[in-house]
TIVO-2410 file (N, C-alpha, C; in nm, 3 decimals):
# residues 109
REC num residu      c1      c2      c3 atome chaine
REC   1      M  -0.527   0.688   3.938     N      A
REC   1      M  -0.660   0.742   3.931    CA      A
REC   1      M  -0.736   0.678   3.815     C      A
REC   2      E  -0.867   0.658   3.831     N      A
REC   2      E  -0.947   0.595   3.728    CA      A
REC   2      E  -1.044   0.695   3.665     C      A
REC   3      F  -1.066   0.678   3.535     N      A
REC   3      F  -1.158   0.762   3.460    CA      A
REC   3      F  -1.251   0.672   3.380     C      A
REC   4      T  -1.381   0.702   3.385     N      A
REC   4      T  -1.481   0.613   3.328    CA      A
REC   4      T  -1.563   0.684   3.220     C      A
REC   5      A  -1.603   0.609   3.120     N      A
REC   5      A  -1.699   0.656   3.020    CA      A
REC   5      A  -1.797   0.543   2.995     C      A
REC   6      L  -1.924   0.579   2.974     N      A
REC   6      L  -2.029   0.480   2.960    CA      A
REC   6      L  -2.123   0.520   2.846     C      A
REC   7      T  -2.144   0.430   2.752     N      A
REC   7      T  -2.240   0.450   2.645    CA      A
REC   7      T  -2.358   0.359   2.674     C      A
REC   8      K  -2.476   0.417   2.689     N      A
REC   8      K  -2.594   0.338   2.726    CA      A
REC   8      K  -2.687   0.316   2.608     C      A
REC   9      N  -2.751   0.200   2.609     N      A
REC   9      N  -2.856   0.163   2.515    CA      A
REC   9      N  -2.814   0.176   2.369     C      A
REC  10      A  -2.698   0.120   2.338     N      A
REC  10      A  -2.654   0.113   2.198    CA      A
REC  10      A  -2.733   0.003   2.128     C      A
REC  11      R  -2.776   0.026   2.008     N      A
REC  11      R  -2.865  -0.066   1.937    CA      A
REC  11      R  -2.785  -0.179   1.872     C      A
REC  12      M  -2.737  -0.270   1.959     N      A
REC  12      M  -2.656  -0.382   1.914    CA      A
REC  12      M  -2.654  -0.488   2.022     C      A
REC  13      S  -2.635  -0.611   1.986     N      A
REC  13      S  -2.623  -0.719   2.083    CA      A
REC  13      S  -2.488  -0.710   2.153     C      A
REC  14      A  -2.486  -0.735   2.283     N      A
REC  14      A  -2.362  -0.726   2.360    CA      A
REC  14      A  -2.261  -0.833   2.317     C      A
REC  15      A  -2.312  -0.947   2.274     N      A
REC  15      A  -2.223  -1.056   2.233    CA      A
REC  15      A  -2.138  -1.020   2.112     C      A
REC  16      K  -2.187  -0.930   2.027     N      A
REC  16      K  -2.111  -0.890   1.908    CA      A
REC  16      K  -1.996  -0.796   1.942     C      A
REC  17      G  -2.003  -0.729   2.056     N      A
REC  17      G  -1.899  -0.636   2.094    CA      A
REC  17      G  -1.795  -0.692   2.188     C      A
REC  18      R  -1.826  -0.802   2.254     N      A
REC  18      R  -1.735  -0.856   2.356    CA      A
REC  18      R  -1.598  -0.899   2.304     C      A
REC  19      P  -1.586  -0.964   2.187     N      A
REC  19      P  -1.452  -0.999   2.139    CA      A
REC  19      P  -1.363  -0.877   2.115     C      A
REC  20      L  -1.420  -0.771   2.064     N      A
REC  20      L  -1.345  -0.648   2.038    CA      A
REC  20      L  -1.304  -0.582   2.170     C      A
REC  21      A  -1.394  -0.583   2.267     N      A
REC  21      A  -1.364  -0.525   2.398    CA      A
REC  21      A  -1.254  -0.604   2.469     C      A
REC  22      R  -1.257  -0.734   2.454     N      A
REC  22      R  -1.155  -0.819   2.516    CA      A
REC  22      R  -1.017  -0.793   2.457     C      A
REC  23      A  -1.014  -0.761   2.327     N      A
REC  23      A  -0.887  -0.734   2.260    CA      A
REC  23      A  -0.827  -0.601   2.306     C      A
REC  24      C  -0.911  -0.506   2.345     N      A
REC  24      C  -0.863  -0.373   2.386    CA      A
REC  24      C  -0.820  -0.367   2.532     C      A
REC  25      Q  -0.868  -0.460   2.611     N      A
REC  25      Q  -0.840  -0.455   2.754    CA      A
REC  25      Q  -0.691  -0.477   2.782     C      A
REC  26      G  -0.634  -0.390   2.864     N      A
REC  26      G  -0.494  -0.400   2.901    CA      A
REC  26      G  -0.399  -0.321   2.811     C      A
REC  27      L  -0.448  -0.269   2.700     N      A
REC  27      L  -0.364  -0.192   2.609    CA      A
REC  27      L  -0.355  -0.046   2.654     C      A
REC  28      P  -0.251   0.025   2.613     N      A
REC  28      P  -0.251   0.170   2.632    CA      A
REC  28      P  -0.368   0.231   2.555     C      A
REC  29      A  -0.423   0.341   2.606     N      A
REC  29      A  -0.546   0.398   2.550    CA      A
REC  29      A  -0.532   0.435   2.402     C      A
REC  30      L  -0.421   0.497   2.364     N      A
REC  30      L  -0.403   0.537   2.225    CA      A
REC  30      L  -0.386   0.417   2.132     C      A
REC  31      Q  -0.322   0.313   2.182     N      A
REC  31      Q  -0.305   0.191   2.102    CA      A
REC  31      Q  -0.439   0.119   2.086     C      A
REC  32      A  -0.522   0.119   2.190     N      A
REC  32      A  -0.655   0.059   2.183    CA      A
REC  32      A  -0.742   0.135   2.084     C      A
REC  33      L  -0.726   0.266   2.082     N      A
REC  33      L  -0.802   0.349   1.988    CA      A
REC  33      L  -0.764   0.317   1.843     C      A
REC  34      K  -0.635   0.295   1.818     N      A
REC  34      K  -0.589   0.258   1.684    CA      A
REC  34      K  -0.639   0.120   1.645     C      A
REC  35      A  -0.640   0.027   1.740     N      A
REC  35      A  -0.685  -0.110   1.712    CA      A
REC  35      A  -0.834  -0.112   1.675     C      A
REC  36      V  -0.911  -0.027   1.738     N      A
REC  36      V  -1.056  -0.023   1.715    CA      A
REC  36      V  -1.090   0.056   1.589     C      A
REC  37      E  -1.009   0.156   1.557     N      A
REC  37      E  -1.041   0.249   1.450    CA      A
REC  37      E  -1.053   0.183   1.313     C      A
REC  38      F  -0.978   0.079   1.288     N      A
REC  38      F  -0.977   0.017   1.156    CA      A
REC  38      F  -1.057  -0.112   1.148     C      A
REC  39      S  -1.135  -0.140   1.250     N      A
REC  39      S  -1.220  -0.259   1.249    CA      A
REC  39      S  -1.350  -0.229   1.174     C      A
REC  40      P  -1.398  -0.322   1.091     N      A
REC  40      P  -1.521  -0.296   1.015    CA      A
REC  40      P  -1.649  -0.321   1.094     C      A
REC  41      R  -1.638  -0.368   1.218     N      A
REC  41      R  -1.756  -0.404   1.296    CA      A
REC  41      R  -1.833  -0.282   1.346     C      A
REC  42      K  -1.962  -0.301   1.369     N      A
REC  42      K  -2.046  -0.195   1.424    CA      A
REC  42      K  -2.003  -0.161   1.567     C      A
REC  43      A  -1.958  -0.262   1.641     N      A
REC  43      A  -1.914  -0.242   1.779    CA      A
REC  43      A  -1.792  -0.151   1.786     C      A
REC  44      A  -1.713  -0.146   1.680     N      A
REC  44      A  -1.592  -0.066   1.678    CA      A
REC  44      A  -1.623   0.083   1.690     C      A
REC  45      K  -1.728   0.129   1.623     N      A
REC  45      K  -1.764   0.270   1.631    CA      A
REC  45      K  -1.812   0.306   1.771     C      A
REC  46      I  -1.892   0.220   1.830     N      A
REC  46      I  -1.941   0.245   1.966    CA      A
REC  46      I  -1.826   0.246   2.064     C      A
REC  47      L  -1.734   0.150   2.051     N      A
REC  47      L  -1.619   0.141   2.141    CA      A
REC  47      L  -1.523   0.257   2.121     C      A
REC  48      K  -1.503   0.299   1.995     N      A
REC  48      K  -1.414   0.411   1.966    CA      A
REC  48      K  -1.466   0.540   2.031     C      A
REC  49      D  -1.594   0.564   2.018     N      A
REC  49      D  -1.653   0.684   2.078    CA      A
REC  49      D  -1.644   0.681   2.230     C      A
REC  50      T  -1.660   0.564   2.289     N      A
REC  50      T  -1.654   0.552   2.435    CA      A
REC  50      T  -1.510   0.571   2.485     C      A
REC  51      I  -1.413   0.517   2.413     N      A
REC  51      I  -1.272   0.536   2.451    CA      A
REC  51      I  -1.233   0.684   2.439     C      A
REC  52      K  -1.277   0.750   2.330     N      A
REC  52      K  -1.249   0.893   2.314    CA      A
REC  52      K  -1.310   0.974   2.428     C      A
REC  53      S  -1.430   0.937   2.469     N      A
REC  53      S  -1.497   1.006   2.579    CA      A
REC  53      S  -1.421   0.986   2.710     C      A
REC  54      A  -1.371   0.864   2.733     N      A
REC  54      A  -1.295   0.837   2.856    CA      A
REC  54      A  -1.164   0.915   2.857     C      A
REC  55      I  -1.099   0.926   2.741     N      A
REC  55      I  -0.975   1.004   2.731    CA      A
REC  55      I  -1.004   1.152   2.758     C      A
REC  56      A  -1.113   1.203   2.703     N      A
REC  56      A  -1.150   1.342   2.727    CA      A
REC  56      A  -1.183   1.366   2.874     C      A
REC  57      N  -1.249   1.270   2.938     N      A
REC  57      N  -1.277   1.281   3.081    CA      A
REC  57      N  -1.148   1.288   3.161     C      A
REC  58      A  -1.050   1.207   3.124     N      A
REC  58      A  -0.923   1.204   3.195    CA      A
REC  58      A  -0.847   1.335   3.178     C      A
REC  59      E  -0.850   1.390   3.056     N      A
REC  59      E  -0.778   1.515   3.030    CA      A
REC  59      E  -0.845   1.634   3.098     C      A
REC  60      N  -0.978   1.641   3.093     N      A
REC  60      N  -1.049   1.756   3.148    CA      A
REC  60      N  -1.066   1.750   3.300     C      A
REC  61      N  -1.101   1.633   3.351     N      A
REC  61      N  -1.132   1.622   3.493    CA      A
REC  61      N  -1.013   1.587   3.581     C      A
REC  62      G  -0.917   1.513   3.524     N      A
REC  62      G  -0.804   1.469   3.605    CA      A
REC  62      G  -0.671   1.530   3.566     C      A
REC  63      G  -0.666   1.598   3.452     N      A
REC  63      G  -0.541   1.657   3.406    CA      A
REC  63      G  -0.439   1.556   3.359     C      A
REC  64      A  -0.483   1.436   3.325     N      A
REC  64      A  -0.392   1.331   3.278    CA      A
REC  64      A  -0.370   1.344   3.128     C      A
REC  65      S  -0.253   1.303   3.082     N      A
REC  65      S  -0.227   1.305   2.938    CA      A
REC  65      S  -0.272   1.172   2.877     C      A
REC  66      A  -0.311   1.175   2.751     N      A
REC  66      A  -0.361   1.055   2.684    CA      A
REC  66      A  -0.253   0.948   2.671     C      A
REC  67      A  -0.127   0.989   2.663     N      A
REC  67      A  -0.017   0.894   2.646    CA      A
REC  67      A   0.006   0.810   2.771     C      A
REC  68      S  -0.033   0.860   2.887     N      A
REC  68      S  -0.006   0.787   3.011    CA      A
REC  68      S  -0.122   0.697   3.054     C      A
REC  69      L  -0.230   0.695   2.978     N      A
REC  69      L  -0.349   0.619   3.016    CA      A
REC  69      L  -0.346   0.477   2.962     C      A
REC  70      K  -0.405   0.385   3.038     N      A
REC  70      K  -0.412   0.245   3.003    CA      A
REC  70      K  -0.556   0.197   3.024     C      A
REC  71      V  -0.604   0.109   2.935     N      A
REC  71      V  -0.741   0.057   2.947    CA      A
REC  71      V  -0.742  -0.050   3.056     C      A
REC  72      K  -0.807  -0.019   3.167     N      A
REC  72      K  -0.816  -0.113   3.278    CA      A
REC  72      K  -0.931  -0.210   3.257     C      A
REC  73      L  -1.045  -0.157   3.213     N      A
REC  73      L  -1.164  -0.238   3.196    CA      A
REC  73      L  -1.239  -0.193   3.071     C      A
REC  74      C  -1.283  -0.289   2.992     N      A
REC  74      C  -1.358  -0.259   2.870    CA      A
REC  74      C  -1.461  -0.370   2.854     C      A
REC  75      V  -1.589  -0.337   2.872     N      A
REC  75      V  -1.693  -0.441   2.869    CA      A
REC  75      V  -1.816  -0.394   2.791     C      A
REC  76      F  -1.886  -0.491   2.734     N      A
REC  76      F  -2.018  -0.472   2.677    CA      A
REC  76      F  -2.114  -0.552   2.763     C      A
REC  77      D  -2.210  -0.483   2.825     N      A
REC  77      D  -2.311  -0.548   2.908    CA      A
REC  77      D  -2.446  -0.539   2.840     C      A
REC  78      E  -2.533  -0.635   2.872     N      A
REC  78      E  -2.666  -0.633   2.815    CA      A
REC  78      E  -2.751  -0.525   2.879     C      A
REC  79      S  -2.839  -0.469   2.799     N      A
REC  79      S  -2.935  -0.369   2.845    CA      A
REC  79      S  -3.075  -0.430   2.832     C      A
REC  80      V  -3.175  -0.346   2.828     N      A
REC  80      V  -3.311  -0.394   2.813    CA      A
REC  80      V  -3.331  -0.451   2.673     C      A
REC  81      R  -3.438  -0.525   2.655     N      A
REC  81      R  -3.473  -0.577   2.524    CA      A
REC  81      R  -3.602  -0.511   2.479     C      A
REC  82      V  -3.603  -0.466   2.356     N      A
REC  82      V  -3.724  -0.408   2.299    CA      A
REC  82      V  -3.804  -0.523   2.240     C      A
REC  83      R  -3.926  -0.541   2.287     N      A
REC  83      R  -4.010  -0.653   2.243    CA      A
REC  83      R  -4.093  -0.612   2.122     C      A
REC  84      R  -4.085  -0.693   2.018     N      A
REC  84      R  -4.164  -0.671   1.898    CA      A
REC  84      R  -4.227  -0.804   1.858     C      A
REC  85      Y  -4.324  -0.800   1.767     N      A
REC  85      Y  -4.388  -0.921   1.717    CA      A
REC  85      Y  -4.388  -0.920   1.565     C      A
REC  86      W  -4.358  -1.035   1.506     N      A
REC  86      W  -4.353  -1.050   1.361    CA      A
REC  86      W  -4.478  -1.128   1.319     C      A
REC  87      P  -4.562  -1.070   1.234     N      A
REC  87      P  -4.685  -1.139   1.195    CA      A
REC  87      P  -4.655  -1.262   1.108     C      A
REC  88      T  -4.725  -1.368   1.135     N      A
REC  88      T  -4.707  -1.493   1.060    CA      A
REC  88      T  -4.843  -1.544   1.012     C      A
REC  89      A  -4.845  -1.664   0.961     N      A
REC  89      A  -4.965  -1.719   0.896    CA      A
REC  89      A  -5.080  -1.738   0.995     C      A
REC  90      R  -5.199  -1.728   0.943     N      A
REC  90      R  -5.323  -1.754   1.016    CA      A
REC  90      R  -5.344  -1.664   1.136     C      A
REC  91      G  -5.298  -1.542   1.127     N      A
REC  91      G  -5.324  -1.445   1.233    CA      A
REC  91      G  -5.240  -1.459   1.358     C      A
REC  92      S  -5.139  -1.543   1.353     N      A
REC  92      S  -5.053  -1.558   1.472    CA      A
REC  92      S  -4.931  -1.466   1.458     C      A
REC  93      A  -4.848  -1.465   1.561     N      A
REC  93      A  -4.730  -1.377   1.560    CA      A
REC  93      A  -4.616  -1.443   1.635     C      A
REC  94      H  -4.493  -1.415   1.593     N      A
REC  94      H  -4.374  -1.465   1.662    CA      A
REC  94      H  -4.307  -1.348   1.734     C      A
REC  95      P  -4.267  -1.369   1.859     N      A
REC  95      P  -4.199  -1.260   1.931    CA      A
REC  95      P  -4.056  -1.240   1.883     C      A
REC  96      I  -4.012  -1.114   1.884     N      A
REC  96      I  -3.875  -1.078   1.849    CA      A
REC  96      I  -3.821  -0.991   1.960     C      A
REC  97      A  -3.702  -1.021   2.008     N      A
REC  97      A  -3.637  -0.940   2.111    CA      A
REC  97      A  -3.523  -0.863   2.046     C      A
REC  98      R  -3.538  -0.733   2.035     N      A
REC  98      R  -3.432  -0.650   1.978    CA      A
REC  98      R  -3.341  -0.608   2.092     C      A
REC  99      R  -3.217  -0.652   2.086     N      A
REC  99      R  -3.126  -0.634   2.198    CA      A
REC  99      R  -3.055  -0.499   2.194     C      A
REC 100      L  -3.027  -0.447   2.313     N      A
REC 100      L  -2.950  -0.326   2.330    CA      A
REC 100      L  -2.836  -0.356   2.427     C      A
REC 101      C  -2.734  -0.270   2.430     N      A
REC 101      C  -2.621  -0.297   2.519    CA      A
REC 101      C  -2.563  -0.167   2.574     C      A
REC 102      H  -2.486  -0.183   2.681     N      A
REC 102      H  -2.411  -0.074   2.741    CA      A
REC 102      H  -2.262  -0.102   2.716     C      A
REC 103      C  -2.186   0.001   2.686     N      A
REC 103      C  -2.041  -0.012   2.668    CA      A
REC 103      C  -1.973   0.070   2.777     C      A
REC 104      K  -1.885   0.007   2.855     N      A
REC 104      K  -1.817   0.075   2.965    CA      A
REC 104      K  -1.666   0.063   2.946     C      A
REC 105      V  -1.598   0.176   2.958     N      A
REC 105      V  -1.451   0.180   2.948    CA      A
REC 105      V  -1.397   0.251   3.071     C      A
REC 106      V  -1.301   0.187   3.138     N      A
REC 106      V  -1.234   0.246   3.254    CA      A
REC 106      V  -1.086   0.257   3.222     C      A
REC 107      L  -1.033   0.379   3.232     N      A
REC 107      L  -0.890   0.406   3.207    CA      A
REC 107      L  -0.822   0.436   3.340     C      A
REC 108      E  -0.694   0.401   3.348     N      A
REC 108      E  -0.615   0.433   3.466    CA      A
REC 108      E  -0.479   0.488   3.426     C      A
REC 109      N  -0.419   0.563   3.518     N      A
REC 109      N  -0.285   0.620   3.491    CA      A
REC 109      N  -0.180   0.511   3.498     C      A
***
């Protein structure tokens, strides 16, 4: 059985979270949680919260124990971009794209 958790519109670029997500994929859920917990990256907090949510979904909705769960899929996908402009010389402006991302974790028994 599969259990999913999704964090939407996290204020971070998806490219910064992908290496951490790739490292967690295929690990047992509790081991992935430990691997993420001590990382200094901003993506680690987002991924940790999403993994905890997926474990809670599995325990509450499926009756599965956390020890029997394995990370099947862990991805950071791009979301919308918030468009801003930075004022520059002579009344002109440079566009800035502030990136957001979605974090998806799928656990299986």
